N, C-alpha and C positions, 0 to 999 in steps of 0.2 A: 231682231227678226220677227218678234212677236208684237203685232199691232194692238192686240188685246190681251196683255199679260195676265189680267185678273179674271178673265172670263173662262169658265169651265167648258170642257168639251165632253159630250156624251156620245159614245159610239154604241150603236145597236147592231148586233150581228147574229147569225144563226148559231155560231159556236165560238167559244173563247178558250184558248189553251192557256190556262193559268194553274197554279199549284192546287187550288181548291178542286175537290171532286165535282162540285156543283156550283160553278162560278156564275151561272145565270146567263142572260143574253145581252148584258150591257156592261160597259166599262166607262167609269167616270174619271176624267183627267182634270187636274187643277194645279196651277202653279208649277207646271213642268213635271209633276209627279202623278203616279197612279193614286187616286184617292180611294176607289172602291170598285169591286165587281159585284154584280147582283142582277136583279130583275130590272127591266127597263122602267116599269112603273115606280118601283121603290126609288131608284136613283133619280128619276125625273122629279119626284116630289122633293128629294134632297137638294137638287140643284135646278130649280125652276128656270133660272136665267141661262142655263148652259146652252151652248150651240149644239144642236143635235145633228148627227150624220147617220142616216139609215143605211144599213148594208145587208139587205135581205139575201139569204143564201150564201153569205160569205163567212169566212173564218178569220178570227183575229189571233195573231201570234205576237210574241215580243219581236221588236226589231232585230234583225240579224246583224252579226258582226263578222266581217271578213278578217280573220286573224293573221293574215300574212299578205301584205300588199306592198308594191312599189308604186305608190299612188301618183306621184308627180311624174315619174318616168312613164307610167301608163297614160297619164293625161296628155303628155307631150307626144307619145307614140301614136295616139289617136289622130294626130295631125300629120303623121309621117307616112312613109311607104310601108305597106303591110305585105310581107312576103310569105305569109303562112300557107297560102294555097299554091305556091310555086312547086311544080312537079319535078324540077331539076335545077341544077346550078345554072345551066344555060338560060332556062326560063326566068330565073331570078335576075340574071344579068340583063336580059331583055327588058324586064320590068323597070330596072334602074335606068336604062336608056330612054324608055318612054317617059319616065319621070323627069329626066334631065332635059327632054325636048319641050317640056311645058314652059310657057312664058314666065310663070312665077318662080321657076327654078333658077333663072338667071344663067350666066355663062361661066361662073367661076366659083360659086359658093359650094359648100359641102352638101352632098346628097346623103340623107340619113334614112335609115329604115331598119326593119327587124322582123323577127318571126320565122326566119328560114330554119327548116328542119331537114337535115341531110339523110335521115333514115328513109330508105327506099329510093334515094337518088342513084342513078346509074353513073353519074359523073360527079366529080369532086369540085367544091368551090375553090377558086384560085384567083389571085389578083389579076391575072392576064385576061380572064373572062370580062372583068370590068374595064380593064385598060383598053381592050380592043373596041369596046362599044362606047365608052365615054372617056376617051383619052384626055389626060391632063386634069381630070376632075377628082377631087378628094371624095371618096365614097366610104362610108362606114356603116356596116349592117350588123346588127346584134342578132345572135342566134335565138332560137325559140326559148332555150333554157337560160339565157342571159349569161352563160358561162364561156362563150366564145364570141369573137368578132371576126368579120370578113371585111378586109380593107383593100382598097385599090392601091396601086403603086404610088400615086400622088399623095394619098393619105399616109402611107408609110413614110414617104419622103418628108412630109411636113412634121411627122412625129419623130423623125430621126432614126427610123428603123432600117437597118441594112444588114448585109451578110455578117458583119462583125458585131452586131448587137447581141449581147448575152441574154440568156433567159433570166428573168428576175426570180428571186426566191418564190416558190409557190406558183410559178407561171411557166408557160411554154410558147415559144414562137415556132410555129411549124415551118419546116424548110423542105425544099425539093432536093432532088439528087445532086444538084449543083451547089447546094448550100444556101441558095437564095430563099428569103422569106416568101412563103406562098400567099401571104395575106391573111392567114388564119392565126389568131392569137388566143391562147387559152388562159382562163383564170386570171391570176394577177398580172399577166402580160397584157391583158386588155387595157389596163389603165394607161399604158404608154401612149396608145393611140386615142383613147377616150379623152385623155388630158389635152390633146391638141385641138379638139373640137371647140369652137367658140361657144361659150355658155349662152343659153337663151336669156332674153331680157326678163327682168323680174316681173314686169307687167304681163308678159306672155305666160310665164309660169303660173301666176295667180289666175289669169283668165282660163287657162287650161284646167287648173285645179277645180274651179267652179263648174266648168262643163262636166268634169269627171264626177264631181259630187252629185250633180243632178242625175247623171246616168246611174249612179249607185242607188239613189233613191227610187228610181223606176223599177229596180229589181229587189226592193225590200231591204237594202243594206242601210243601216243607221249608224254603224260604227266600223272602224278599221284599226288594225294594228299595223303601223307603217314601219318598214324596216330599212328604208332609204337613209343614207347618212346625212343628207342635207335638206330635209323637208321641214324641219322644225320652224324655221323662219317664215316659210310660206303659211303654215297653219296658224302660227301666232299672229301674222298680219291679218289673216281672214278672221280669226277670233276677235282681235281688237276692233275690226270694222263691223263686228256683229254679223258676219257672213259665213261663219263656220257652222254648218248644220250636220255635222257628224261627231260622234264620240271618237276621238283620236288618241291612241296610245302610240307614242313616238319613240322608236329605239334610238339609242345614241351610238355613234361610231366608236370602234375600239381605239382609233387614233386620238379620241378625245377623253379617254379614260382618266388620265392624270389630271386634266383640267376639271372634269366632273368631280373627282375626289377632292381636289383643292377647293372648289367652290361649294362643296357640301351638298351637291345634288344627290337625290335619292330616288329610286324607282317608286312611282306613285305620286311624285310631286306634281302639282298643277291644279286645275279646276275641273269643272264638270264636262267641258268639251275637249280639253287638251291636257294630257298628262304624260309624264316621262315614263317610259317603259324600261326595258333592259338594254344592256350593252351588246350590240350585234357583233358576233364573232364568226368568222368562216373557218371551218376545219378542213373542208375539201371542196370538190367541184360538184359535178352533176352526172347523171346517167347519160343524158343526151350527148354530152361532149366526151364521154368516157373518162371523166376526171374525178368521179366519186372515188373515195379512198376505200379500197377493199382489203380484206384479210388475205384473200387468194386472188390470183390474176383473173382478168376478164377472160371469158371463154375464148379459147383458141389463140391466146396471146400470153405474153409474160408481163404485161402492164397491169399494175395495181392501182392506177389513178394518181392523183396529186394530193399531197399534204400542203395546205395553203398557210398553215401557221405551225411553227415548231411546238411540240407538246409542252416543253418547258415554259415557253412564253404564254401558252394557253393556261397552264396551271397557275402561273404567276398572276395573270389577269383575273382569273376567277377568285383567287385567294384575296387579292387586294380589293377588288370590286365588291365582293360579298361582305367583307369586313366594313366597307363604307356604306352599305345599304343599297348597293346596285345589283339588281338581278342580271343574269346572263341570258342572252337570246342567241342560241348557238346553232348555226347551220351545220348539219351533219346528215349526209345522204348514204354513203357507203357503210358497210358493217364495221369496218375498222374505225371510221370517224365516229360512228355511233358508240362503239366501245369506249373510245377516248372521252367523248362527251359525258357518258354515264359515269365513268370512273372518276373523272375530275370534279364534276358537279356534285356527286355524292360525297366526296371527301373534302375538297377545298371549299365547296359552296355551303357548308353547314352553318357558317357564321352569319348568313344572310338573315336579316330581320326586316320586317315590313310586309306590306300586303301583296306585292307583286312577286310571284315565284320564278325560279329558274325555269327555262323551257328549252326544248330542242326543236328546231325547225326542220320539217320534212320527215325525218326518222324513216327514210324509205326502205332501207334494208337492215334488218335486225337479226342477229344470230338467234336461233331458237331458244337457247338457254338464257337469253337476256331480255326476253319479252316482258317479264314482270319487274325488271329493275327500275324502270322509270317510275312506276307506281309506288314501289317500295321507298324510293327516295323523294317522293313528292314533286317530281319533275313533270311539268306539263308537256304533252306531245302535241305540237302545233303542226298539223298535217293537212294536206291538200288532196282530197279525193279525186278531183278532176284530173290530176296528173296521171292517174292510172289509165284513164281513157286514152291518152295519147302515148303512154309509155309501156303498156303491158307487153307489146310485141318486142320492143327493145330490151325490156327486162328479161324476157325469156331468152332472147338471143345472146345477151351479154353477161347475164348472171346465171343462166342455166337453172339447175335444181335449187339453187339458193333463193330464187325468186318466190319459193313457196312461203317465205316469211317476209315478203316485200309488201308495203302498204298494208300492214297487218293490223287493221283497225280493231277487229274483234278481239284478237289476242292481246293487244296493248290495253284495251279497256278491261278485259278480263283480269289482267295483271294489276289493275287498280289505277292505271294512268288516267288523268283527265285529258280528254281530247278536245282540242280547239281547232275548228275547221276554217280554212281559208282557200284562196285561189292562186296566190303567187302572181297575180296580174302584174305585168302584161304577159307573163308566161302562159297563163290560161285566162279566159274571159272571167271577169269578176261576177259571174251570175251564179248565185247560190243554188239555183235549180239544178245546174250541172253537177255540183258537189253532192247534193242530196241524191240525185239519180245514181251517180257513180258509187256512192257509199252503200246503197241498198241493193244494187244490181251487180256491181263489179263488171260492168259492160261498157263499151264505148257507144258513141252516138249512133253507130250503125247496128247496134245490138249484138256486137261480137265481143268475146266468144259467147255462143248461145247460152251456155249454162253458167256464165259468169267466170271471170278469171280468178282462180283460187276462191271458189264460192264460200268456203268455210269462214272466210274473213268478212263476209257481209254483215252489216248491222241493220237495225230496224230504222224506219223513218223517224220514230220518236227519238231514238238515240242520235241520229244524224242531226235532227233539228236542235237537240240539246247541245250538240257540239258547236253549233252556230250561235247559241244564245247563252245558256248558263256555263258551258265549257269555256267560251271566249271570255265571259265575265270573270271566271276564276283565273284565267290566264292574265287578265288585266288587274286582278286583285280588287275588283269593284263589284260588290254584291248588289249595287243599285241597278246594274244592267242585266238584260237577258231574262227578266221576269215581269209578269203582269200581276203584281200584288201591291197592296198599299205601301207607299213610300218609295217604290221603285221609280226609275226614270220613266216618263211618259213617252216611251219609244215603242211604237206599235205599227204593225203591218196588217193590212187586210188583203186576203187572197180570195180568188173567185171559187176556190174549192179547198177542202180540208187536206193539208199536206200529209196528215197522219192516216187518212183513209184513202188517199189517192193511189192509183196503180203507178208503177214506175214510169210509164209513158206519160201519165197525167202530171207527174212531178215536173217533167220538162215543159208541159203545156200550160200549167197553171199560171195565172196572171196576178201580178201585184196591182191592186186597184187603188190603194191608198197607203201612204207612208206618213207617219207622224213622228217628229223628233222633238222631245221636250214639250209636248203638247201642241206644237205647231204643225199644221198640215204642210208638208214640203213636197208632196207629190200626190196627185189625184188623176185618175184616167179621165175624169170629167173636165179637167182644165183644158 
């Protein structure tokens, strides 16, 4: 990707956020690494042949890492039907019908989409809404939180789902009063229908991944931690073709644990662009689908959510994986799931050796007495601030007073935990400006609630930026990332304003004008 690998790059800006108190106004990059910070005149004399980029009035920061993405799924979803704005189930079904009427949709293939969010809908999603408008078509729509699917009758038929189909362990097939499947499948039950959808061609996945990579560069993202189970091959193909311009930490699926141990894979294995992360394990569902596993029932119900993996199986996986040098990447949203994750990682995970630490993904609801436990055990908290912008009302409604310690960024950090920020895209847009804004304001994009939701849990812009840079680097076990200091990777972003001096509204408005990965300019607004 680098047509001039030996030529240095000298960036001159108004401000550089680097560890030094007085880093000067210039940054020298050479050989894919940061060589020096200092004054422009000094560095110009040091590298007279360097390519110079002048960025007057701009601020340089390390490249940002999105520490939780489903990148290939997001990449493909950008080509599908987006139902995020649908105000009702009926409106979503009408959007499906409009999609089906387009010439490129054909007359028999699957119609795929996602992003539907039932909170605030006055009607409920049901297969009949789809069957009435697109009869005979297989339709599969993933929910906003990715923990439920809405399927048409034809999709259920092709997947073999009927009145007599049993709920799988850790999953639920919703049924109506007659015992018929409604078309809504939760958690592990989703896989029954997802498995019936024809896989996209490898060429389509690679093309979508490159489009997504370019979109990430435009918002200052230079690295991702990908938690999908089947993305490694795509990233390796791009790396081998010299087209991977992201630092990727790739999680392994739990189903492949035995193979990984047998092959001797360890977390941290790989090169500068692609490395192996932890083993992805699901302990529960999500708030949006009311499947997050709780200590006490959801408000106004007797439902405590879903356990998606037996505790004994989880304990066994952590013990065996840790002993083999494999870190655990554990999805836990409800307080009961977080309890289990903390207990088992702190006890069975102590044998882990290597640079990549254990981590808990989401950590959305934590019992007050457990807020310091992740820090004490050295467990990274991989959290997504932008979730609270869309979830705070649902959290109040379904979790009640317990929500006072939900998305508890300040308390988790005060307890010693390393925070690594991400988006969970395609659940939320992979725009780190949203995460920065949410973390410092605890408000949604409409500015509500006015004083911030649980405002004591706000953090500063500097702390939020650190969670996207040095926090994410710690989660990846790679100190070469997230810093602008000699020897660090030459991954740099130029912003049109200083994110540490910006107002909350300016955090949303600031623009990425230049992105550099490994010393190569991969995005410039002047292109």
